[in-house]
Biotite code that builds the C-alpha atoms (Angstrom):
import biotite.structure as struc

atoms = struc.array([
    struc.Atom([120.902, 75.491, 120.514], chain_id="A", res_id=1, res_name="UNK", atom_name="CA", element="C"),
    struc.Atom([117.963, 74.949, 118.367], chain_id="A", res_id=2, res_name="UNK", atom_name="CA", element="C"),
    struc.Atom([116.797, 78.802, 118.648], chain_id="A", res_id=3, res_name="UNK", atom_name="CA", element="C"),
    struc.Atom([120.288, 79.780, 117.468], chain_id="A", res_id=4, res_name="UNK", atom_name="CA", element="C"),
    struc.Atom([120.200, 77.764, 114.619], chain_id="A", res_id=5, res_name="UNK", atom_name="CA", element="C"),
    struc.Atom([116.910, 78.599, 113.372], chain_id="A", res_id=6, res_name="UNK", atom_name="CA", element="C"),
    struc.Atom([117.855, 82.399, 113.860], chain_id="A", res_id=7, res_name="UNK", atom_name="CA", element="C"),
    struc.Atom([121.169, 81.797, 111.792], chain_id="A", res_id=8, res_name="UNK", atom_name="CA", element="C"),
    struc.Atom([119.304, 80.087, 109.089], chain_id="A", res_id=9, res_name="UNK", atom_name="CA", element="C"),
    struc.Atom([116.602, 82.916, 108.772], chain_id="A", res_id=10, res_name="UNK", atom_name="CA", element="C"),
    struc.Atom([119.277, 85.396, 109.053], chain_id="A", res_id=11, res_name="UNK", atom_name="CA", element="C"),
    struc.Atom([120.866, 84.274, 106.184], chain_id="A", res_id=12, res_name="UNK", atom_name="CA", element="C"),
    struc.Atom([118.190, 84.072, 103.967], chain_id="A", res_id=13, res_name="UNK", atom_name="CA", element="C"),
    struc.Atom([117.194, 87.696, 105.203], chain_id="A", res_id=14, res_name="UNK", atom_name="CA", element="C"),
    struc.Atom([120.415, 89.069, 104.687], chain_id="A", res_id=15, res_name="UNK", atom_name="CA", element="C"),
    struc.Atom([120.711, 87.567, 101.114], chain_id="A", res_id=16, res_name="UNK", atom_name="CA", element="C"),
    struc.Atom([117.328, 88.930, 100.254], chain_id="A", res_id=17, res_name="UNK", atom_name="CA", element="C"),
    struc.Atom([118.037, 92.288, 101.598], chain_id="A", res_id=18, res_name="UNK", atom_name="CA", element="C"),
    struc.Atom([121.299, 92.500, 99.605], chain_id="A", res_id=19, res_name="UNK", atom_name="CA", element="C"),
    struc.Atom([119.457, 91.782, 96.649], chain_id="A", res_id=20, res_name="UNK", atom_name="CA", element="C"),
    struc.Atom([116.785, 94.408, 97.232], chain_id="A", res_id=21, res_name="UNK", atom_name="CA", element="C"),
    struc.Atom([119.401, 97.133, 97.983], chain_id="A", res_id=22, res_name="UNK", atom_name="CA", element="C"),
    struc.Atom([120.667, 96.539, 94.407], chain_id="A", res_id=23, res_name="UNK", atom_name="CA", element="C"),
    struc.Atom([117.186, 96.834, 93.064], chain_id="A", res_id=24, res_name="UNK", atom_name="CA", element="C"),
    struc.Atom([115.532, 99.545, 94.723], chain_id="A", res_id=25, res_name="UNK", atom_name="CA", element="C"),
    struc.Atom([115.968, 103.294, 94.072], chain_id="A", res_id=26, res_name="UNK", atom_name="CA", element="C"),
    struc.Atom([115.803, 106.426, 96.317], chain_id="A", res_id=27, res_name="UNK", atom_name="CA", element="C"),
    struc.Atom([112.950, 106.212, 98.820], chain_id="A", res_id=28, res_name="UNK", atom_name="CA", element="C"),
    struc.Atom([112.352, 102.714, 98.132], chain_id="A", res_id=29, res_name="UNK", atom_name="CA", element="C"),
    struc.Atom([115.225, 101.744, 100.185], chain_id="A", res_id=30, res_name="UNK", atom_name="CA", element="C"),
    struc.Atom([113.397, 102.656, 103.194], chain_id="A", res_id=31, res_name="UNK", atom_name="CA", element="C"),
    struc.Atom([111.821, 99.347, 103.001], chain_id="A", res_id=32, res_name="UNK", atom_name="CA", element="C"),
    struc.Atom([115.125, 97.521, 103.766], chain_id="A", res_id=33, res_name="UNK", atom_name="CA", element="C"),
    struc.Atom([115.263, 99.186, 107.466], chain_id="A", res_id=34, res_name="UNK", atom_name="CA", element="C"),
    struc.Atom([111.517, 98.192, 108.051], chain_id="A", res_id=35, res_name="UNK", atom_name="CA", element="C"),
    struc.Atom([112.274, 94.595, 107.133], chain_id="A", res_id=36, res_name="UNK", atom_name="CA", element="C"),
    struc.Atom([115.192, 94.335, 109.248], chain_id="A", res_id=37, res_name="UNK", atom_name="CA", element="C"),
    struc.Atom([113.135, 95.697, 112.161], chain_id="A", res_id=38, res_name="UNK", atom_name="CA", element="C"),
    struc.Atom([110.436, 92.937, 111.451], chain_id="A", res_id=39, res_name="UNK", atom_name="CA", element="C"),
    struc.Atom([113.175, 90.378, 111.259], chain_id="A", res_id=40, res_name="UNK", atom_name="CA", element="C"),
    struc.Atom([114.246, 91.598, 114.659], chain_id="A", res_id=41, res_name="UNK", atom_name="CA", element="C"),
    struc.Atom([110.897, 91.812, 116.527], chain_id="A", res_id=42, res_name="UNK", atom_name="CA", element="C"),
    struc.Atom([110.154, 88.357, 115.087], chain_id="A", res_id=43, res_name="UNK", atom_name="CA", element="C"),
    struc.Atom([113.339, 86.811, 116.401], chain_id="A", res_id=44, res_name="UNK", atom_name="CA", element="C"),
    struc.Atom([112.738, 88.214, 119.859], chain_id="A", res_id=45, res_name="UNK", atom_name="CA", element="C"),
    struc.Atom([109.166, 86.957, 119.783], chain_id="A", res_id=46, res_name="UNK", atom_name="CA", element="C"),
    struc.Atom([110.485, 83.658, 118.715], chain_id="A", res_id=47, res_name="UNK", atom_name="CA", element="C"),
    struc.Atom([112.827, 83.252, 121.342], chain_id="A", res_id=48, res_name="UNK", atom_name="CA", element="C"),
    struc.Atom([110.426, 84.653, 124.066], chain_id="A", res_id=49, res_name="UNK", atom_name="CA", element="C"),
    struc.Atom([107.662, 81.896, 122.997], chain_id="A", res_id=50, res_name="UNK", atom_name="CA", element="C"),
    struc.Atom([110.246, 78.900, 122.154], chain_id="A", res_id=51, res_name="UNK", atom_name="CA", element="C"),
    struc.Atom([109.746, 77.133, 125.569], chain_id="A", res_id=52, res_name="UNK", atom_name="CA", element="C"),
    struc.Atom([105.963, 76.744, 124.974], chain_id="A", res_id=53, res_name="UNK", atom_name="CA", element="C"),
    struc.Atom([105.955, 74.846, 121.875], chain_id="A", res_id=54, res_name="UNK", atom_name="CA", element="C"),
    struc.Atom([105.086, 75.305, 118.523], chain_id="A", res_id=55, res_name="UNK", atom_name="CA", element="C"),
    struc.Atom([102.236, 77.485, 118.751], chain_id="A", res_id=56, res_name="UNK", atom_name="CA", element="C"),
    struc.Atom([104.118, 79.739, 121.094], chain_id="A", res_id=57, res_name="UNK", atom_name="CA", element="C"),
    struc.Atom([106.725, 80.627, 118.552], chain_id="A", res_id=58, res_name="UNK", atom_name="CA", element="C"),
    struc.Atom([104.604, 80.296, 115.448], chain_id="A", res_id=59, res_name="UNK", atom_name="CA", element="C"),
    struc.Atom([103.892, 84.419, 115.766], chain_id="A", res_id=60, res_name="UNK", atom_name="CA", element="C"),
    struc.Atom([107.839, 85.274, 116.012], chain_id="A", res_id=61, res_name="UNK", atom_name="CA", element="C"),
    struc.Atom([108.420, 82.719, 113.171], chain_id="A", res_id=62, res_name="UNK", atom_name="CA", element="C"),
    struc.Atom([105.902, 84.407, 111.104], chain_id="A", res_id=63, res_name="UNK", atom_name="CA", element="C"),
    struc.Atom([106.873, 87.878, 111.482], chain_id="A", res_id=64, res_name="UNK", atom_name="CA", element="C"),
    struc.Atom([110.331, 86.972, 110.575], chain_id="A", res_id=65, res_name="UNK", atom_name="CA", element="C"),
    struc.Atom([109.803, 84.706, 107.769], chain_id="A", res_id=66, res_name="UNK", atom_name="CA", element="C"),
    struc.Atom([106.974, 86.160, 105.647], chain_id="A", res_id=67, res_name="UNK", atom_name="CA", element="C"),
    struc.Atom([108.627, 89.741, 105.421], chain_id="A", res_id=68, res_name="UNK", atom_name="CA", element="C"),
    struc.Atom([111.335, 87.726, 103.965], chain_id="A", res_id=69, res_name="UNK", atom_name="CA", element="C"),
    struc.Atom([109.334, 85.936, 101.517], chain_id="A", res_id=70, res_name="UNK", atom_name="CA", element="C"),
    struc.Atom([107.644, 88.971, 100.344], chain_id="A", res_id=71, res_name="UNK", atom_name="CA", element="C"),
    struc.Atom([110.724, 90.601, 99.916], chain_id="A", res_id=72, res_name="UNK", atom_name="CA", element="C"),
    struc.Atom([112.000, 87.568, 97.841], chain_id="A", res_id=73, res_name="UNK", atom_name="CA", element="C"),
    struc.Atom([108.913, 87.868, 95.715], chain_id="A", res_id=74, res_name="UNK", atom_name="CA", element="C"),
    struc.Atom([109.184, 91.660, 95.098], chain_id="A", res_id=75, res_name="UNK", atom_name="CA", element="C"),
    struc.Atom([113.170, 91.079, 94.291], chain_id="A", res_id=76, res_name="UNK", atom_name="CA", element="C"),
    struc.Atom([112.085, 88.408, 91.745], chain_id="A", res_id=77, res_name="UNK", atom_name="CA", element="C"),
    struc.Atom([109.374, 90.472, 90.296], chain_id="A", res_id=78, res_name="UNK", atom_name="CA", element="C"),
    struc.Atom([111.640, 93.635, 89.795], chain_id="A", res_id=79, res_name="UNK", atom_name="CA", element="C"),
    struc.Atom([114.111, 91.463, 88.296], chain_id="A", res_id=80, res_name="UNK", atom_name="CA", element="C"),
    struc.Atom([111.465, 89.911, 85.794], chain_id="A", res_id=81, res_name="UNK", atom_name="CA", element="C"),
    struc.Atom([110.199, 93.447, 84.894], chain_id="A", res_id=82, res_name="UNK", atom_name="CA", element="C"),
    struc.Atom([113.446, 94.933, 84.445], chain_id="A", res_id=83, res_name="UNK", atom_name="CA", element="C"),
    struc.Atom([114.690, 92.154, 82.248], chain_id="A", res_id=84, res_name="UNK", atom_name="CA", element="C"),
])
């Protein structure tokens, strides 16, 4: 159950950021979004596989899904400030 709850929380954050980026990016820049989604999916798979092994075992998956979302958030913020 904890894996599902964490995945839902991470997915909601990622989807929100991806939607914001979709409104800010142009043309070929939009290719960033499928890349972010791919990293998120791989991260969630690694998180699930490592979950039974404890925090150290799931850290890679958690990082692979959360750091790209954080970076995308900072990118979106920078684009909004730069265009404002």
